[in-house]
C-alpha positions in Angstrom: 43.2 39.1 -6.3 42.7 36.4 -3.8 43.8 33.0 -5.2 43.4 29.5 -3.7 46.4 27.4 -4.9 46.3 23.6 -4.7 49.2 21.3 -5.6 50.5 18.2 -3.9 54.1 18.7 -5.3 55.7 21.2 -2.9 58.4 22.5 -5.3 55.9 23.2 -8.0 53.5 24.8 -5.5 56.3 27.0 -4.0 57.4 28.2 -7.5 53.9 29.3 -8.5 53.4 30.8 -5.0 56.5 32.9 -5.4 55.4 34.1 -8.9 51.8 35.0 -7.7 53.0 36.9 -4.7 55.5 38.7 -6.8 52.5 39.8 -8.9 50.9 41.2 -5.7 48.2 38.5 -5.5 46.9 37.3 -2.1 47.5 33.5 -2.2 46.3 30.7 0.1 48.1 27.4 -0.6 46.9 23.9 0.0 48.5 20.4 -0.5 45.4 18.5 -1.3 41.8 19.0 -2.5 40.0 18.2 0.8 41.9 21.0 2.6 41.2 23.4 -0.3 37.5 22.6 -0.1 37.4 23.4 3.6 39.1 26.8 3.0 36.9 27.6 0.0 33.7 27.1 2.1 34.9 29.8 4.6 36.2 32.5 2.3 35.8 34.2 -1.0 38.3 33.2 -3.7 37.7 34.8 -7.2 40.2 32.3 -8.6 41.1 28.6 -7.8 44.3 27.3 -9.3 44.7 23.6 -8.9 46.7 20.6 -10.1 44.6 17.8 -11.7 46.6 14.7 -10.6 46.5 14.7 -6.8 45.9 11.9 -4.2 42.5 11.7 -2.7 40.4 14.4 -4.3 41.6 15.2 -7.8 41.5 18.6 -9.4 38.5 17.7 -11.5 36.6 16.3 -8.5 37.4 19.4 -6.6 36.1 21.6 -9.4 32.8 19.6 -9.5 32.5 19.9 -5.7 33.0 23.7 -5.9 30.5 24.1 -8.7 27.8 22.6 -6.5 28.2 25.2 -3.8 25.8 28.2 -3.8 28.4 30.9 -4.4 30.3 29.1 -7.1 29.4 31.7 -9.6 31.9 34.1 -8.0 34.9 31.8 -8.6 36.7 30.9 -11.8 38.7 27.6 -11.7 41.9 27.0 -13.6 43.5 23.5 -13.7 47.0 22.5 -14.6 48.7 19.1 -15.1 51.9 17.6 -16.2 50.1 14.8 -18.1 48.3 16.8 -20.7 46.0 15.0 -23.1 42.8 15.8 -25.0 40.5 13.7 -22.8 41.7 15.3 -19.6 41.2 18.8 -21.1 37.6 17.9 -22.3 36.8 16.5 -18.9 38.1 19.6 -17.2 36.0 21.9 -19.4 32.9 19.8 -18.8 33.4 20.1 -15.1 33.0 23.9 -15.5 36.6 25.1 -15.2 37.5 28.5 -16.7 40.8 27.4 -18.4 43.3 24.5 -18.6 47.2 24.8 -18.4 50.0 22.3 -18.7 53.2 21.9 -16.6 55.6 23.4 -16.4 53.3 26.4 -16.2 54.5 29.2 -18.4 54.6 32.5 -16.3 53.4 34.7 -19.2 50.5 32.3 -19.9 49.6 32.2 -16.3 49.6 36.0 -16.0 47.4 36.2 -19.1 44.9 33.7 -17.6 44.9 35.6 -14.3 44.2 38.9 -16.1 41.3 37.3 -18.0 39.9 35.8 -14.8 40.1 39.2 -13.0 38.2 40.9 -15.9 35.6 38.1 -15.9 35.1 38.3 -12.1 34.8 42.1 -12.2 32.1 41.8 -14.8 30.2 39.0 -12.9 30.2 40.9 -9.6 29.3 44.2 -11.2 26.4 42.6 -13.0 25.3 40.9 -9.8 25.3 44.3 -7.9 23.5 46.0 -10.7 20.9 43.3 -10.8 20.3 43.4 -7.1 20.0 47.2 -7.1 17.8 47.0 -10.1 15.4 44.6 -8.4 15.4 46.7 -5.2 14.7 49.9 -7.3 12.0 48.1 -9.3 10.4 46.7 -6.1 10.3 50.2 -4.6 8.9 51.7 -7.8 6.4 48.8 -8.2 5.1 49.3 -4.6 4.4 53.0 -5.4 2.8 52.1 -8.7 0.8 49.4 -7.0 -0.6 51.9 -4.5 -1.4 54.3 -7.3 -3.0 51.5 -9.3 -5.4 50.6 -6.5 -6.5 54.2 -6.4 -6.8 54.4 -10.2 -8.8 51.2 -10.3 -11.2 52.5 -7.7 -11.8 55.7 -9.7 -12.2 53.8 -12.9 -14.6 51.3 -11.3 -16.8 54.2 -10.1 -16.8 55.9 -13.5 -17.3 52.7 -15.6 -19.4 50.6 -13.2 -20.8 53.3 -10.9 -21.1 53.3 -7.2 -21.9 49.9 -5.9 -23.7 49.3 -2.6 -25.2 46.1 -1.3 -27.8 46.8 1.4 -30.1 43.7 1.4 -29.8 40.0 1.6 -31.4 39.6 -1.8 -28.9 41.9 -3.5 -26.1 40.2 -1.6 -27.2 36.9 -3.2 -27.3 38.6 -6.7 -23.7 39.9 -6.2 -22.5 36.5 -5.1 -24.1 35.0 -8.2 -22.5 37.7 -10.4 -19.1 36.8 -8.8 -19.6 33.1 -9.6 -20.6 33.9 -13.2 -17.5 36.0 -13.6 -15.4 32.9 -13.3 -17.2 31.0 -16.1 -17.5 32.9 -19.4 -19.4 30.0 -21.2 -22.7 30.6 -19.4 -25.2 33.0 -21.0 -26.9 35.3 -18.5 -30.4 36.9 -18.7 -30.9 39.9 -16.4 -34.5 41.1 -15.9 -35.6 44.3 -14.1 -37.4 47.6 -14.5 -35.6 50.6 -16.0 -33.1 52.0 -13.5 -32.7 49.0 -11.3 -29.1 48.5 -12.1 -29.0 45.8 -14.8 -26.0 47.2 -16.5 -24.1 47.5 -13.2 -24.7 43.7 -12.6 -23.6 43.0 -16.1 -20.4 44.8 -15.6 -19.8 43.1 -12.2 -20.2 39.8 -14.0 -17.6 40.9 -16.6 -15.1 42.7 -14.4 -15.6 40.7 -11.2 -15.7 42.3 -7.7 -11.9 43.1 -7.9 -12.7 45.6 -10.7 -9.6 44.5 -12.7 -10.3 47.1 -15.4 -6.8 47.7 -16.6 -6.1 44.2 -17.9 -9.5 42.9 -18.7 -11.0 41.7 -22.0 -13.5 43.9 -23.9 -16.9 44.8 -22.6 -19.2 45.7 -25.5 -22.8 46.7 -25.1 -25.6 47.4 -27.7 -29.1 48.7 -27.1 -31.3 46.6 -29.3 -34.2 49.1 -28.9 -32.1 51.8 -30.5 -31.4 50.0 -33.8 -33.6 49.8 -36.9 -34.4 46.2 -38.0 -32.4 46.7 -41.2 -29.2 47.5 -39.3 -29.4 44.8 -36.7 -27.6 42.0 -38.5 -24.7 44.2 -39.7 -24.3 45.8 -36.2 -24.1 42.4 -34.6 -22.1 40.4 -37.1 -20.5 43.0 -39.3 -20.4 43.0 -43.1 -18.0 42.4 -46.0 -17.0 45.0 -48.5 -19.8 45.9 -51.0 -22.5 44.0 -49.1 -25.1 46.8 -49.5 -25.4 50.3 -50.7 -23.6 52.8 -48.5 -21.4 50.1 -46.8 -17.8 50.9 -46.2 -15.3 49.9 -48.9 -13.4 47.6 -46.6 -16.4 46.2 -44.8 -16.8 46.5 -41.0 -16.6 44.4 -37.9 -19.7 43.8 -35.8 -20.2 43.7 -32.1 -19.4 39.9 -31.9 -16.0 40.7 -33.4 -15.3 43.6 -31.1 -16.3 41.6 -28.0 -14.1 38.6 -28.9 -12.7 36.9 -25.7 -14.8 39.4 -23.7 -18.4 40.2 -22.9 -21.3 41.3 -25.2 -24.3 42.9 -23.5 -27.5 42.9 -25.5 -29.7 45.4 -23.7 -33.4 45.3 -24.4 -33.0 41.9 -25.9 -36.8 41.6 -26.3 -36.7 44.2 -29.2 -34.5 42.0 -31.4 -36.3 41.3 -34.7 -37.9 37.9 -35.0 -35.9 36.9 -38.2 -32.7 37.7 -36.4 -33.6 35.6 -33.3 -33.0 32.4 -35.2 -29.5 33.6 -36.3 -28.6 34.6 -32.8 -29.6 31.2 -31.5 -27.5 29.5 -34.1 -24.5 31.6 -33.2 -24.9 30.7 -29.5 -25.1 27.0 -30.4 -22.4 26.7 -33.0 -20.0 29.4 -31.7 -19.5 30.8 -35.2 -21.2 33.2 -37.6 -21.1 34.8 -41.1 -20.7 38.5 -41.7 -23.4 40.0 -43.9 -22.3 39.2 -47.5 -19.5 36.9 -46.2 -18.8 33.3 -47.2 -16.3 32.5 -44.4 -17.4 31.3 -41.0 -15.9 33.2 -38.1 -15.3 31.6 -34.7 -16.6 33.5 -31.7 -15.6 33.3 -28.1 -17.7 35.7 -26.0 -19.7 35.8 -22.8 -23.2 36.8 -23.7 -25.3 38.8 -21.2 -28.8 39.9 -22.1 -30.9 42.5 -20.3 -34.6 43.4 -20.5 -37.0 45.6 -18.6 -40.0 43.6 -19.8 -40.0 39.9 -18.9 -39.1 37.8 -21.9 -41.6 35.1 -20.9 -44.3 37.7 -21.7 -42.8 37.9 -25.3 -42.8 34.1 -25.6 -46.5 34.0 -24.6 -47.3 36.7 -27.1 -45.4 35.0 -29.8 -42.9 37.8 -30.3 -39.9 36.0 -28.9 -38.7 32.5 -29.7 -39.2 30.0 -26.9 -36.0 28.1 -27.8 -33.9 31.3 -27.7 -35.5 32.3 -24.4 -34.4 29.1 -22.7 -31.0 29.3 -24.4 -30.4 32.7 -22.9 -31.9 31.8 -19.5 -29.1 29.5 -18.4 -28.3 31.9 -15.7 -31.3 34.1 -14.7 -31.0 37.2 -12.5 -34.2 39.2 -11.6 -33.6 42.6 -10.0 -36.6 43.7 -8.0 -37.7 47.4 -8.2 -36.6 49.8 -5.5 -40.1 50.0 -4.1 -39.8 46.4 -3.1 -36.4 46.9 -1.5 -37.3 49.7 0.8 -34.6 48.7 3.3 -32.1 49.8 0.6 -33.4 53.3 0.0 -31.8 55.2 2.9 -28.4 53.4 2.8 -28.2 53.9 -1.0 -29.3 57.5 -0.7 -26.7 58.2 2.0 -24.0 56.6 -0.2 -25.0 58.9 -3.2 -25.2 61.9 -0.9 -21.7 61.4 0.5 -20.3 60.7 -3.0 -21.8 63.8 -4.6 -20.9 66.0 -1.6 -17.3 64.9 -1.9 -17.2 65.5 -5.6 -19.0 68.9 -5.5 -17.3 69.9 -2.2 -20.5 70.3 -0.3 -21.2 69.8 3.4 -24.0 67.2 3.2 -23.3 64.2 5.5 -26.6 62.8 6.7 -30.3 62.6 5.8 -32.9 64.3 8.1 -35.5 62.0 9.7 -38.4 63.8 7.9 -36.6 63.4 4.6 -36.0 59.8 5.3 -39.7 59.2 5.8 -40.6 61.0 2.6 -38.0 58.9 0.7 -39.3 55.6 2.1 -42.9 56.4 1.3 -42.2 57.5 -2.3 -42.7 54.9 -5.0 -39.5 55.6 -7.0 -40.8 54.6 -10.5 -37.4 55.4 -11.9 -35.7 53.1 -9.3 -32.1 53.6 -8.4 -31.4 55.9 -11.4 -34.1 58.3 -10.2 -32.8 58.2 -6.6 -29.3 58.9 -7.7 -30.5 61.8 -10.0 -32.5 63.4 -7.1 -29.6 63.3 -4.8 -27.2 64.6 -7.4 -29.4 67.6 -8.2 -30.0 68.3 -4.5 -26.3 68.4 -3.7 -25.8 70.7 -6.8 -28.6 73.1 -5.8 -28.1 73.2 -2.0 -25.4 73.1 0.6 -26.2 72.0 4.1 -25.0 69.4 6.6 -28.3 67.6 6.5 -30.5 66.7 3.5 -33.8 68.3 4.4 -37.3 67.8 2.9 -37.2 71.2 1.1 -34.2 70.0 -0.8 -36.1 67.2 -2.5 -39.8 67.8 -2.2 -39.9 70.1 -5.3 -38.1 67.5 -7.4 -40.3 64.6 -6.2 -43.4 66.6 -6.9 -42.3 67.4 -10.5 -41.6 63.7 -11.1 -44.9 62.7 -9.5 -46.8 65.1 -11.8 -45.0 63.8 -14.9 -45.7 60.2 -13.9 -49.4 61.1 -13.3 -49.8 63.1 -16.4 -52.7 61.0 -17.7 -55.9 62.9 -16.7 -59.1 61.4 -15.4 -59.9 60.4 -19.0 -57.7 57.3 -18.4 -59.9 56.1 -15.6 -63.1 56.3 -17.7 -61.6 55.0 -21.0 -64.5 53.7 -23.1 -64.7 52.3 -26.6 -68.0 51.8 -28.5 -68.7 48.2 -29.4 -70.1 48.1 -33.0 -72.9 45.6 -33.6 -71.4 44.4 -36.9 -68.2 43.2 -35.3 -64.9 44.6 -34.0 -61.7 43.1 -35.3 -59.1 42.6 -32.6 -56.4 44.5 -34.6 -58.7 47.5 -35.0 -59.7 47.3 -31.3 -55.9 47.4 -30.4 -55.3 50.4 -32.7 -58.2 52.3 -31.2 -56.9 51.7 -27.7 -53.5 52.9 -28.7 -55.0 56.1 -30.2 -57.1 56.7 -27.0 -54.1 56.2 -24.7 -51.8 58.3 -26.9 -54.4 61.1 -26.9 -54.9 60.9 -23.1 -51.1 61.4 -22.8 -51.1 64.4 -25.1 -49.2 62.4 -27.8 -46.3 61.6 -25.4 -45.0 58.3 -26.8 -42.7 57.5 -23.9 -45.5 57.9 -21.4 -47.9 55.9 -23.6 -45.4 53.1 -24.0 -44.8 53.0 -20.3 -48.6 52.9 -19.6 -49.1 50.1 -22.1 -46.1 48.1 -20.8 -44.2 48.0 -24.1 -41.0 49.7 -25.3 -41.1 53.0 -27.0 -39.6 51.4 -30.1 -42.4 48.8 -30.2 -45.0 51.6 -29.9 -43.3 53.5 -32.7 -43.5 50.5 -35.0 -47.2 50.1 -34.2 -47.9 53.8 -35.0 -45.8 53.6 -38.2 -47.8 50.6 -39.3 -51.1 52.4 -38.5 -50.0 55.4 -40.5 -49.0 53.3 -43.5 -52.4 51.5 -43.4 -54.3 54.8 -43.4 -52.3 56.4 -46.3 -54.1 56.2 -49.7 
């Protein structure tokens, strides 16, 4: 082992030098601390063996100077002195020395110390090498994992959020707004737009952000308000305690507010939420806490709330079916997505994006859209908006295989949809109701209109609701109310 020996007394130094070399150690001797410090800075010495009492730089001062150097971890310092006392020993140990000996130095004791230093240095250096190799290996593995992660995140983003394309200044502004809202979870967001315009995509962009950080994000929970019966609304949103109602689970259940804690809750078709629950929702938004059904304990909530609707909520406020105060509470951030027919500049770029995506997945040759097909697409009204466009392209790539999307690939599909959307015969255009002389209550007039429109649509409730501009659920409630009224 390489040892740096420092002692101002020549006889003492020569005696230890002879012993150390006899033990096959490589020794560099110095007569003072300053000389030793110079030699230490230019070479690697696993062990420094120094006298404490020396003129100029003492052994303890030398030890402190060495410990300040960058590579001091690879050196163990052992001090010796002919004036042993408790204070000098404590001072030496506080200076960071490995051990402390007294003169005359006992050869066996010195050999034992050197052996311990050798073991200690071997462990330190092995640990250093292992750590460096570990970091290098981890870095290499991390780089590969990072590349795979980028690919995985893109795949997950497409499957969870869907293909995202921005092809107009208006939609660019909406995406920028979504990115801003992603940074502040405290702001409620109201998204309005027809069915199929991409409201859920925008909601997920607000939650995940443009980086699609899906693997480490907080929960995204959505609930379709139009799909729930009024009696289940409160328990679905807030959960319930054990034994709250007949048929409830023995241990109770968490609601969507619990599941979305620290994340995002999307209330789709918010206009369908029952009027008695609107007040409770408003209170939760204001107070940031709620009770479970049958519960006595307030539960804190920390969610980002996003609401979506295909019928403007302002219309519900005017009709008295939606609370005005809740409407303004939800409308802190307001995003209106126009229908595809008002964004015609986006039809072809979006269709091309879908075409290339499905061609890749289905291993087809489609790459471009023929000019004649492009004209047909731009002239079509797209009542189902982006969802309809995507479905048309997906089926065309499934049913055909060509380099170019031609009119014959989509005309049959568009014709079928056009016929379904125009299923109401001429009776709709000549809809007439008799006006009784004795009076015509508004409620009965409304019911008669509903029956006429339903009959004209061959009892198709979805088409009737779409024609009347209401949700299918709202129409079902009206029809149920009418049936109960007519039952004896």
